[in-house]
GUKE-580675 format. One line per field, with one value per residue: residue in three letters; x, y, z of N, C-alpha, C, O, CB in turn. Coordinates in pm, whole numbers, padded with zeros to 5 digits. Atoms other than C-alpha are relative to their C-alpha. Glycine has a CB too. Layout:
residues N
code <- c(ALA, ...) .
npx <- c(X, ...) .
npy <- c(Y, ...) .
npz <- c(Z, ...) .
capx <- c(X, ...) .
capy <- c(Y, ...) .
capz <- c(Z, ...) .
cpx <- c(X, ...) .
cpy <- c(Y, ...) .
cpz <- c(Z, ...) .
opx <- c(X, ...) .
opy <- c(Y, ...) .
opz <- c(Z, ...) .
cbpx <- c(X, ...) .
cbpy <- c(Y, ...) .
cbpz <- c(Z, ...) .
END
This chain:
residues 112
code <- c(UNK, UNK, UNK, UNK, UNK, UNK, UNK, UNK, UNK, UNK, UNK, UNK, UNK, UNK, UNK, UNK, UNK, UNK, UNK, UNK, UNK, UNK, UNK, UNK, UNK, UNK, UNK, UNK, UNK, UNK, UNK, UNK, UNK, UNK, UNK, UNK, UNK, UNK, UNK, UNK, UNK, UNK, UNK, UNK, UNK, UNK, UNK, UNK, UNK, UNK, UNK, UNK, UNK, UNK, UNK, UNK, UNK, UNK, UNK, UNK, UNK, UNK, UNK, UNK, UNK, UNK, UNK, UNK, UNK, UNK, UNK, UNK, UNK, UNK, UNK, UNK, UNK, UNK, UNK, UNK, UNK, UNK, UNK, UNK, UNK, UNK, UNK, UNK, UNK, UNK, UNK, UNK, UNK, UNK, UNK, UNK, UNK, UNK, UNK, UNK, UNK, UNK, UNK, UNK, UNK, UNK, UNK, UNK, UNK, UNK, UNK, UNK) .
npx <- c(-00038, -00145, -00100, -00004, -00101, 00017, -00120, -00075, 00042, -00001, 00044, 00130, 00086, 00141, 00079, 00148, 00050, 00095, -00063, -00136, -00105, -00065, 00080, -00090, -00017, 00068, -00032, 00082, 00115, 00102, 00130, 00053, 00133, 00076, -00033, 00075, -00012, -00098, -00041, -00118, -00115, -00059, -00074, -00124, -00101, -00054, -00085, -00127, -00060, -00085, -00097, 00064, 00040, 00044, -00109, -00040, -00067, 00100, 00021, 00108, 00036, -00078, 00015, 00116, 00013, 00126, 00098, 00051, -00104, 00000, -00082, -00146, -00058, -00008, -00112, -00135, -00009, -00051, -00144, -00082, -00005, -00092, -00122, -00050, -00033, -00123, -00109, -00032, -00062, -00145, -00075, -00015, -00059, -00125, -00082, -00069, -00149, -00090, 00047, 00068, 00132, 00050, 00033, 00120, 00106, 00013, 00059, 00127, 00089, -00007, -00055, -00130) .
npy <- c(00102, 00035, -00085, -00128, -00014, -00134, -00076, -00001, -00079, 00069, -00088, 00060, 00014, -00046, 00013, 00010, -00133, 00001, 00030, -00050, 00118, 00042, 00108, 00100, -00024, 00115, -00006, -00091, 00065, 00027, -00084, 00023, 00024, -00100, -00016, 00086, 00139, 00046, 00136, -00022, -00057, 00118, 00079, -00073, 00016, 00137, -00003, -00087, 00063, 00108, -00061, -00029, -00147, -00034, -00066, 00055, -00114, -00070, 00067, 00085, 00001, 00075, 00148, 00054, -00025, 00068, -00105, 00054, 00077, 00130, -00005, -00010, 00137, 00090, -00055, 00029, 00157, 00018, -00044, 00095, 00127, -00016, -00017, 00132, 00089, -00050, 00037, 00138, 00028, -00041, 00082, 00122, -00014, 00052, -00078, 00087, 00026, -00034, -00116, 00049, 00025, -00134, -00058, 00084, -00052, -00140, 00017, 00060, -00092, -00133, -00105, -00051) .
npz <- c(00086, 00001, 00059, -00064, -00125, -00080, -00035, 00123, 00095, 00137, 00102, 00036, -00122, 00030, -00121, 00029, -00022, -00126, -00137, 00017, -00015, 00122, 00074, 00059, 00137, 00074, 00143, 00088, 00053, -00106, -00005, -00137, -00003, -00077, -00141, -00083, 00034, -00083, 00046, 00089, -00070, -00073, 00089, 00043, -00109, 00001, 00119, -00028, -00105, 00066, 00096, 00137, 00025, 00123, 00067, 00129, 00085, 00081, 00134, -00005, -00132, -00109, 00016, -00072, -00133, -00035, -00049, -00130, -00089, 00070, 00125, -00040, -00045, 00132, 00081, -00073, 00013, 00144, 00007, -00080, 00080, 00099, -00065, -00038, 00127, 00046, -00088, 00015, 00132, -00001, -00101, 00060, 00121, 00007, 00095, 00098, -00042, 00099, 00092, 00113, -00054, -00027, 00131, 00062, -00078, 00048, 00122, -00012, -00057, 00075, -00087, 00051) .
capx <- c(-00858, -00520, -00378, -00427, -00145, -00231, 00015, 00168, 00119, 00011, -00042, -00357, -00520, -00898, -01134, -01495, -01704, -01933, -01702, -01372, -01192, -00949, -01106, -00954, -00816, -01061, -00930, -01057, -01296, -01490, -01851, -02000, -02332, -02620, -02557, -02830, -02742, -02565, -02551, -02342, -02125, -02060, -01969, -01723, -01561, -01520, -01359, -01120, -01038, -00897, -00721, -00974, -01000, -01103, -00767, -00682, -00497, -00830, -00823, -01063, -01142, -01046, -01147, -01391, -01510, -01749, -02073, -02156, -01967, -02071, -01926, -01610, -01553, -01624, -01371, -01097, -01165, -01111, -00786, -00660, -00757, -00561, -00276, -00250, -00267, 00008, 00221, 00187, 00281, 00596, 00697, 00672, 00827, 01136, 01420, 01536, 01888, 02048, 02068, 01935, 01620, 01582, 01591, 01332, 01111, 01159, 01071, 00775, 00629, 00723, 00891, 01161) .
capy <- c(01325, 01164, 01413, 01713, 01797, 02060, 02343, 02283, 02541, 02422, 02606, 02391, 02444, 02480, 02536, 02445, 02752, 02641, 02509, 02661, 02320, 02202, 01994, 01674, 01700, 01483, 01590, 01817, 01548, 01538, 01642, 01684, 01533, 01731, 01856, 01655, 01325, 01167, 00823, 00950, 01161, 00853, 00656, 00925, 00916, 00546, 00596, 00857, 00650, 00365, 00618, 00651, 01013, 01184, 01279, 01244, 01417, 01517, 01288, 01026, 01108, 00928, 00574, 00342, 00448, 00215, 00380, 00153, -00018, -00346, -00257, -00124, -00459, -00645, -00412, -00458, -00848, -00839, -00648, -00884, -01189, -01062, -00953, -01310, -01470, -01257, -01318, -01693, -01680, -01484, -01694, -02011, -01874, -02045, -01833, -01974, -02119, -02038, -01744, -01953, -02039, -01668, -01560, -01834, -01697, -01339, -01452, -01656, -01385, -01089, -00914, -00738) .
capz <- c(03079, 03000, 02771, 03000, 03240, 03495, 03508, 03156, 02889, 02538, 02212, 02161, 02505, 02479, 02779, 02809, 02763, 03059, 03338, 03209, 03262, 03005, 02721, 02573, 02228, 02020, 01676, 01393, 01272, 01598, 01592, 01941, 02009, 02158, 02509, 02656, 02482, 02778, 02628, 02337, 02560, 02781, 02476, 02354, 02699, 02667, 02322, 02448, 02752, 02518, 02288, 02000, 01876, 01559, 01417, 01055, 00772, 00626, 00324, 00438, 00793, 01115, 00981, 01155, 01491, 01668, 01771, 02086, 02368, 02205, 01870, 02044, 02214, 01884, 01707, 01974, 01961, 01583, 01605, 01881, 01663, 01367, 01591, 01738, 01394, 01275, 01572, 01547, 01182, 01247, 01553, 01345, 01031, 00916, 00757, 00434, 00490, 00165, -00075, -00356, -00140, -00045, -00408, -00512, -00236, -00367, -00719, -00623, -00408, -00635, -00345, -00544) .
cpx <- c(00137, 00101, 00014, 00082, -00023, 00128, 00085, -00079, -00007, -00051, -00149, -00101, -00131, -00071, -00138, -00061, -00096, 00077, 00140, 00116, 00054, -00079, 00107, 00007, -00057, 00027, -00094, -00118, -00113, -00115, -00070, -00150, -00070, 00039, -00074, 00003, 00110, 00052, 00124, 00127, 00075, 00078, 00131, 00112, 00062, 00098, 00124, 00087, 00099, 00086, -00064, -00045, -00036, 00102, 00027, 00066, -00105, -00049, -00126, -00062, 00064, 00002, -00126, 00016, -00132, -00098, -00079, 00111, 00010, 00090, 00153, 00068, 00014, 00121, 00126, 00022, 00052, 00137, 00079, 00008, 00098, 00130, 00057, 00034, 00124, 00118, 00036, 00062, 00152, 00084, 00038, 00072, 00138, 00084, 00065, 00156, 00102, -00041, -00078, -00152, -00067, -00045, -00119, -00123, -00039, -00072, -00140, -00102, -00007, 00051, 00128, 00045) .
cpy <- c(-00017, 00092, 00145, -00009, 00139, 00078, 00018, 00080, -00070, 00099, -00032, -00002, 00064, -00034, -00005, 00132, 00022, -00005, 00056, -00093, -00022, -00105, -00095, 00037, -00117, 00004, 00095, -00064, -00033, 00089, -00043, -00036, 00106, 00003, -00087, -00147, -00073, -00132, 00015, 00057, -00111, -00088, 00072, 00002, -00131, -00013, 00066, -00070, -00111, 00058, 00021, 00142, 00018, 00080, -00065, 00105, 00079, -00066, -00086, -00017, -00093, -00158, -00048, 00026, -00070, 00088, -00062, -00070, -00144, -00017, 00026, -00125, -00096, 00055, -00031, -00163, -00034, 00030, -00106, -00134, 00013, 00015, -00150, -00094, 00042, -00030, -00149, -00030, 00034, -00071, -00134, 00002, -00043, 00082, -00085, -00007, 00037, 00120, -00041, -00017, 00139, 00064, -00075, 00061, 00141, 00000, -00048, 00093, 00133, 00102, 00051, 00122) .
cpz <- c(-00004, -00063, 00060, 00118, 00057, 00018, -00132, -00109, -00132, -00098, -00040, 00107, -00037, 00135, -00037, 00027, 00122, 00132, -00006, 00028, -00138, -00068, -00067, -00152, -00090, -00147, -00069, -00063, 00091, -00011, 00137, -00022, 00073, 00145, 00084, -00033, 00079, -00043, -00102, 00049, 00081, -00085, -00051, 00103, 00002, -00119, 00031, 00099, -00070, -00118, -00146, 00001, -00147, -00074, -00135, -00087, -00078, -00118, 00008, 00137, 00088, -00024, 00090, 00150, 00051, 00072, 00125, 00069, -00068, -00123, 00030, 00038, -00111, -00082, 00055, -00013, -00140, -00016, 00085, -00070, -00109, 00049, 00033, -00109, -00056, 00076, -00007, -00133, 00015, 00102, -00060, -00135, -00008, -00111, -00098, 00024, -00105, -00090, -00115, 00043, 00025, -00130, -00068, 00063, -00054, -00134, -00002, 00062, -00061, 00098, -00043, 00086) .
opx <- c(00209, 00217, 00088, 00056, 00002, 00228, 00161, -00197, 00085, -00134, -00223, -00205, -00138, -00053, -00184, -00029, -00131, 00055, 00205, 00232, -00009, -00142, 00221, -00086, 00011, -00019, -00201, -00207, -00212, -00105, -00096, -00216, -00008, 00081, -00014, -00061, 00219, 00168, 00231, 00238, 00198, 00187, 00236, 00231, 00181, 00198, 00233, 00209, 00212, 00155, 00006, -00125, -00043, 00072, 00030, 00069, -00075, -00156, -00217, -00126, 00159, 00079, -00207, 00119, -00243, -00059, -00181, 00215, 00118, 00172, 00245, 00178, 00112, 00198, 00219, 00134, 00140, 00211, 00180, 00112, 00182, 00219, 00166, 00123, 00205, 00223, 00154, 00141, 00241, 00206, 00144, 00106, 00215, 00043, 00134, 00222, 00218, -00158, -00159, -00239, -00188, -00153, -00191, -00223, -00157, -00163, -00222, -00219, -00096, 00031, 00226, 00151) .
opy <- c(00063, 00103, 00227, -00086, 00243, 00025, 00115, 00054, -00146, 00182, 00053, -00067, 00170, -00140, 00049, 00198, 00131, 00076, 00055, -00053, 00006, -00190, -00056, 00092, -00217, -00086, 00131, 00007, -00096, 00211, -00160, 00015, 00194, -00100, -00138, -00225, -00095, -00164, -00045, 00026, -00117, -00132, 00009, -00001, -00143, -00084, 00020, -00063, -00128, -00015, 00051, 00187, -00081, 00186, -00187, 00223, 00177, -00033, -00071, -00118, -00160, -00230, 00030, 00003, -00038, 00182, -00007, -00101, -00197, -00108, -00031, -00156, -00171, -00027, -00068, -00209, -00119, -00052, -00155, -00200, -00077, -00045, -00188, -00179, -00045, -00060, -00184, -00123, -00045, -00074, -00185, -00104, -00005, 00095, -00181, 00094, 00057, 00156, 00039, 00012, 00154, 00123, -00014, 00086, 00174, 00080, 00000, 00088, 00212, 00221, 00023, 00180) .
opz <- c(00056, -00025, 00006, 00210, -00003, 00067, -00138, -00135, -00163, -00061, -00090, 00091, -00098, 00194, -00137, 00126, 00167, 00222, 00099, 00039, -00240, -00005, -00096, -00211, -00114, -00216, -00020, -00110, 00055, -00018, 00167, -00113, 00131, 00198, 00179, 00037, 00027, -00018, -00090, 00005, 00078, -00049, -00062, 00072, 00034, -00105, -00006, 00091, -00025, -00189, -00243, 00082, -00219, -00129, -00148, -00054, -00147, -00168, -00074, 00165, 00047, 00039, 00141, 00213, 00009, 00142, 00164, 00013, -00094, -00138, -00030, -00007, -00118, -00133, -00017, -00034, -00155, -00071, 00034, -00065, -00116, -00011, -00010, -00102, -00088, 00020, -00009, -00142, -00015, 00087, -00025, -00187, 00080, -00226, -00062, 00050, -00069, -00106, -00162, -00038, 00005, -00139, -00147, -00005, -00068, -00155, -00081, 00025, -00030, 00072, 00025, 00060) .
cbpx <- c(-00048, 00014, -00031, -00133, 00166, -00056, 00085, 00031, 00080, -00090, 00094, 00018, 00064, -00073, 00023, -00072, -00069, -00098, 00002, 00016, -00067, 00138, -00105, -00054, 00149, -00153, -00009, 00084, 00041, 00057, -00104, 00019, -00025, -00149, -00022, -00133, 00026, -00048, -00129, -00037, -00046, -00105, -00089, -00034, -00061, -00118, -00065, -00037, -00113, -00094, 00130, -00126, 00120, -00124, 00123, -00121, 00107, 00049, 00126, 00040, -00127, -00068, 00143, -00017, 00002, 00029, -00106, -00119, -00051, -00133, -00057, 00016, -00089, -00147, -00008, -00007, -00150, -00072, 00023, -00059, -00136, -00031, -00021, -00096, -00109, -00008, -00035, -00120, -00071, 00012, -00085, -00128, -00010, -00012, 00102, -00030, 00022, 00021, 00115, 00067, 00009, 00108, 00126, 00007, 00042, 00140, 00077, 00011, 00030, -00145, 00014, -00011) .
cbpy <- c(00020, -00122, 00010, 00051, -00018, -00026, -00077, -00147, 00110, -00135, -00012, -00136, 00069, -00080, 00110, -00110, 00040, -00126, -00161, 00113, -00144, -00049, 00067, -00153, 00023, 00002, -00140, 00056, -00115, 00013, -00030, 00133, -00127, -00027, 00133, 00043, -00012, -00005, -00076, 00081, 00115, -00082, -00038, 00143, 00022, -00108, 00068, 00148, -00060, -00117, -00096, -00096, 00103, 00067, -00002, -00058, -00061, 00120, -00091, -00125, -00018, 00030, -00077, -00152, 00152, -00120, 00044, -00098, -00012, -00028, 00114, 00091, -00068, 00009, 00142, 00051, -00075, 00083, 00158, -00018, -00037, 00102, 00091, -00062, 00007, 00132, 00037, -00082, 00089, 00146, -00023, -00058, 00125, -00152, 00080, 00054, -00150, -00117, 00078, -00135, -00087, 00087, -00005, -00168, 00004, 00069, -00083, -00123, 00014, 00046, -00047, 00041) .
cbpz <- c(-00125, -00065, -00144, 00033, -00044, 00142, 00116, -00046, -00003, -00004, -00120, -00045, 00132, -00138, 00097, 00086, -00122, -00003, 00036, 00081, 00060, 00027, -00118, 00026, -00026, 00021, -00063, -00108, -00059, 00137, -00138, 00098, 00054, -00011, 00045, 00000, -00145, 00130, -00072, -00100, 00096, 00063, -00114, -00033, 00132, -00010, -00114, 00059, 00099, -00058, -00010, -00031, 00038, 00010, 00086, -00072, -00106, -00040, -00042, -00051, 00007, 00145, 00045, -00026, 00022, 00086, -00123, -00019, 00172, -00041, -00094, 00113, 00106, -00098, -00015, 00172, 00021, -00098, 00060, 00144, -00060, -00078, 00132, 00081, -00115, -00011, 00140, 00020, -00120, 00025, 00132, -00014, -00038, -00030, 00070, -00146, 00033, -00077, -00054, -00050, 00133, 00070, -00093, 00032, 00150, -00013, -00071, 00077, 00132, -00059, 00134, -00154) .
END
């Protein structure tokens, strides 16, 4: 996988107990599926390939992790839609021209 660099030492290096190859760092919140559940393992591989892992500070877990390829695509489409909407807003935003207008916006929006 992408985070494993052959020949480099790591404090967090872990090897598969069966094949002795390096394992990917999926995070402390990772729970492995049953060994013979190939569908779930393939889904986890696709999550890891796009950078989704099970890392968190421990407070509330890693957040939403899609449980199927379809849900993963839907999740990324929603993120993309929100990103494009925000980008369009900031591209078209007009900076207030005077300090008086800036102060009025701060007061109206409560951004002190």
